[in-house]
N, C-alpha and C positions, 0 to 999 in steps of 0.2 A: 576723535575720528580714528577708525582702525587703520593701521598702516597698510599701504599698498605694496610695500617692498616684500618680495618673496622671501620666505624663510629658506635659507640655504644651509646645507650641512656638508662638510667635507667628507670625502670618501675615497679610499684608495682601491676599492674593489672594481672589478670589471663587469659588474652586474648591468643589465640593460637599464636604460633610463626609467622605464616603468617600474622596475623592481626598486630602484633607488627612491623613486617617488613614494612607493608603498611603504618602504622602510621609514622614510621621513614622517609619513602620516602616522604610522604605528608608534613611532617614538614620541611624536607630539601628543598624541592622544593618551599614551601611557603616562606622560608627564602630568596630564590633567587628572588622571586617576590617582597618581601618587600624591598630588596636591590635595585631592579630596580626602585621601586616607590621613594625611597629616592634619588636615583641618578637623577631622573627626576625633583625633587624639587630643585636640585642643578645645576651644570654645564651642565649636559646632557640635561636639558630642552631647552637650547638655540639651540643645534644641532637638537633636535627633532622638534622644531618649524620651523627651516629652512628647514628640510626635508619635512615636511608637506606642506609648502609654495611652495617648488620646484615642488612637485608632483601636487599640485592644479593648478599651473600655466603652467604646461607642455601641449603642444599641442597634444602630442602623448599618449603613454601608459606607464605603469610601467612594466618593464621587471624584474621579480624577479628570481634570480639565486642562486644556491648553489649546493653542492656536499655531498653525504653521508647523514647523519642525517639532516644536514643543508639544503640539497636539499629537503628532505621531508617537512621540515618546510616552505621552500620557496614556494613549491607547494601549501601548505595550505594558506599561506599569499596571494598569487596571487588569489586564489579562493575567499577568503574573500573580497579582494579589488574589484574584478570584480562584486561580488554579491551585493556590497553596493554602486555601482555607479562610481567606479574608474576603467576604462578599464585597465586590467592587464592580463599577462599570464606568465607562468613559462618557462624558458629556462634552460636546464640542462647544467651545467658548462662545462662538458667534451664534450658534443655534439656540443657546440658552435663552436669548432674548426673544426668540420666536416660538416659545411654547415648551422648550425642553426644561425650563425651570421646574415644571410640574413633576419631573422625575426625582427631584430632590426633596427629602423630608427633613423635619427638624431633628430626627434621630441620627442623621448622617453626619459625615465629616467630609469637607471639601479639601482636596489637595490640588492646588493650582500651580501649574508650571508656566513660568515666563522668565526667560533669561534676563530681560531688561526690567521686568516688573512694571512696565509702563504701557502695556497694550490697551488702547481705548476700549476694545471689546470686552475686556475683563471687568469693566466697571459695573455691568449689570449683575454679574455673579457676586461681586464685592458688596453691592448694595443689598442683594437678596440675602446674603450671609448675615449682614448686620441687622437687617429688618427682622429676621426670624431666629436670630441668635444661633445660627449654624456655625460651629467652629470651622475655621479655615487654616490650613497649613500652606504657606507659600514656599515654593521651591524656586529660588531666584538667585541671581548673582549680585543683587542690589537690595540690601535690607532697608535702605532709605527710600526706596521707590514707593509709589502709591500703593502697590500691591503689598509690599513688605510692611508698610505702616498700618495697613488695614487688617493684616492677618493676625491670628492669635499666636501662631508659632511660625517663625521664619527659619527655614533651612537655607542659609546663605552659602551658595556654592562658590569656591574660590575662583577668581578670574584667571583664565588660562588662555594661551594663544590657540586659535583654531588651526587645524591642520591645513586648511586652505592657505595657499601661499600669499593671498591677499588679506588674510585674517578676516574673511567675510563669511564664507559658507559655514553654517552651523555643523560642526564636526566634533571637535573636542567637547564643546559645550553640551551637545546632545548625548554624547557618550557619558558625560558626568551625570546628566539627568537620569538616564536609564540605570546607571550604576547605583545612584542613591535610592532609586525606586526598588531595585533588586535587594539592596541592603535592608530596606524597610520590610519588604515582603519576607525575607529570610529571618529577620529578627522576630517578626510576628509568628512565623512558622515554628521556630525553635521555642519561643516563649509559651506557646500553647501545646507543645509536644505533638505537633501534627505528624502523623505516621505515614509510612509508605502505603498502608492499606487505605487510609483516608485519601491519600493522593490518587489512588487507583479509582476512586469513585468519580473523580473529575476528568480522568484520562482513559476512557474505555477504548478509544480508537488508536490506530497507528502503532508504531513500534513501542512507544511508551506504554500504551494499553496492553500490548502483548506481553511485555516484560512484567507488568503488574498483575498478571493472572497468576494462577497457582500451578504447581506441579501436576495436580490432578486434572487440570485442563489439557495437558499435553501427553500424559502417560498412556501407554498401551496397557490394556487390562484383559482379564479372562484368557481366552484361547490364543490371544495375540502375544502373550508372554512366552518367550522361549525358556522353558524350565524343565529340569530333570532332577530326579532324586539322587542322593548319594548312592554309590555302588553301580551306577549306570556305566555300561561300556562306552568308550569313546566313539565307536561307530554310530551308536544311537544318538549321542550328543551332537555329533557333526551333522547328522540328518535333521535334528531339531533346529540347529543353527541355520541350515540351508532353507528349511521350510519356512521359518519365521523371518528370514531376511534381515536380521539386525546385526549379524556378525558376532553374536555372542549367545551364550546360554547360561542361565542362572541355575546354580545347584542348591537344592534345599534339603533339609533334614525331614524327619517324619512329622515335625510340627509345622512344616511349611515356613521355616525360618531360613533366610539366605545365609549359607555357610561358605559359598564360593561362587566364582564366575569364571567362565572360559571364553576367551575372545579369539579372534583371528590371530592376534599377536601371540597368544599362548600356543596356538597350533604351530606357528612358525618356530617358536623358541624350543618346542619339545618335539620337533619333527624327528621321527625315527621309524625303523621298519615295523615295529609292533605297536605303533601309536594307536591304531584303531581297536586293538584288543585289550588295552589296559583300561583301568577304571578311571572315571573322572576325578576320583579322589586324589589320584597321583598327578594330575595335570592342572587342576583348577587353581586359581589365585584365591587364597583364603581371605575371609573377612572383607568382602567387597564393600565399597563405599555405598551407603544407602542414604536416602533422603525421605522425609515424610511428604505425603500428598499435599499438606498445607503450606509447604515452603513456596515463597514467591519465585516466579520464573527467573527474575533478575538474580536472585541469590543462587539459584540452580546453575545459571550460566557461570557465575563466579567459581563454583565448585568444579565444574567441568574444566574451566580454564586453568585453575590452580593445580589440578591433578593431571592435566593434559590427557584426559580420557574422553570418550565419546558416548559412554553409556552409564546410566545410573539406575540402580535397583530401588524401587519405591516400596517402603514398608510402613505398616501401621500396626502398633502393638507387636512389633517384631515379626509380623507375618508379611510375606510378599504379596503386594496388591497391584503392582504395576512395574513398568520399565519405561525409561525415557531415553531416547536416542537423539544425538545431536542433529541428525538429518531431519527429524520431525520438527525440531526447533527452527531449523533453517527454513523449512517450507512454511512455517507459521510466521516467519519474520521476526522471531525473537532473537536469534543469534546472528 
């Protein structure tokens, strides 16, 4: 029987009781994750590796199943697997007996989540797995349970105290379930060399989708590019900057190669009485940072942040083909 005695931790801080409770919860759950990591370094590692190999070599999909809180974790694990290149979907354990078994084929692998391993509703799936020789991976805290004994591979999670003060509400246990699911998904991702470009195919929407587009999807082109040739007077360059509204102008040579850039900051740094009469050659910052149109937007953001700049010149075969400004990325929800 789980203990009903609250888990108490001493604290000398003056934090509100709710914050103290939150800290106890996080400390308890992190203890479960640490125990899981330690188990993976030991005997659990062999079972984990076998499970990953079984899924990788399967012709079909991963059928992730569970009931109650384990069911919620199973649904999340299925979504993570599917989004990282491993075809998977969730089947509710109880619904399986009412027609959903038809979703499962003999080419699939079943991953069944049950902390106790003794849920009666799981019997239907266990029998179906045995009848049609569908391999089953059990994720449970009890390898000796009926589910554990029926499974081909058992990932036995270490027993750890729930964050609930009565050691009842699934908290640490569900955290460990989803963590092992994430670990499996990432091991499969890395094993098959799943790339960011492949990831983009499954995430076309939201901020993730925006960051997995390319520079060419956000750059300004043609007449929208603020550009002037070498030898231009600064008065003309300033007019170009004002007309295009990006706070910069790209300076190119006769071959349309970017040789410099002038920004609002350059104007402030070089402010002097004859500024508008001198050549852009004397004011521009030489060798501006350029990026190709094929670069991922997420990588472009890293370049902007690392260099602490707001504008990037886009070149292809050394020719200027566009320009990207941070404000455009903000409006698109990328930055």
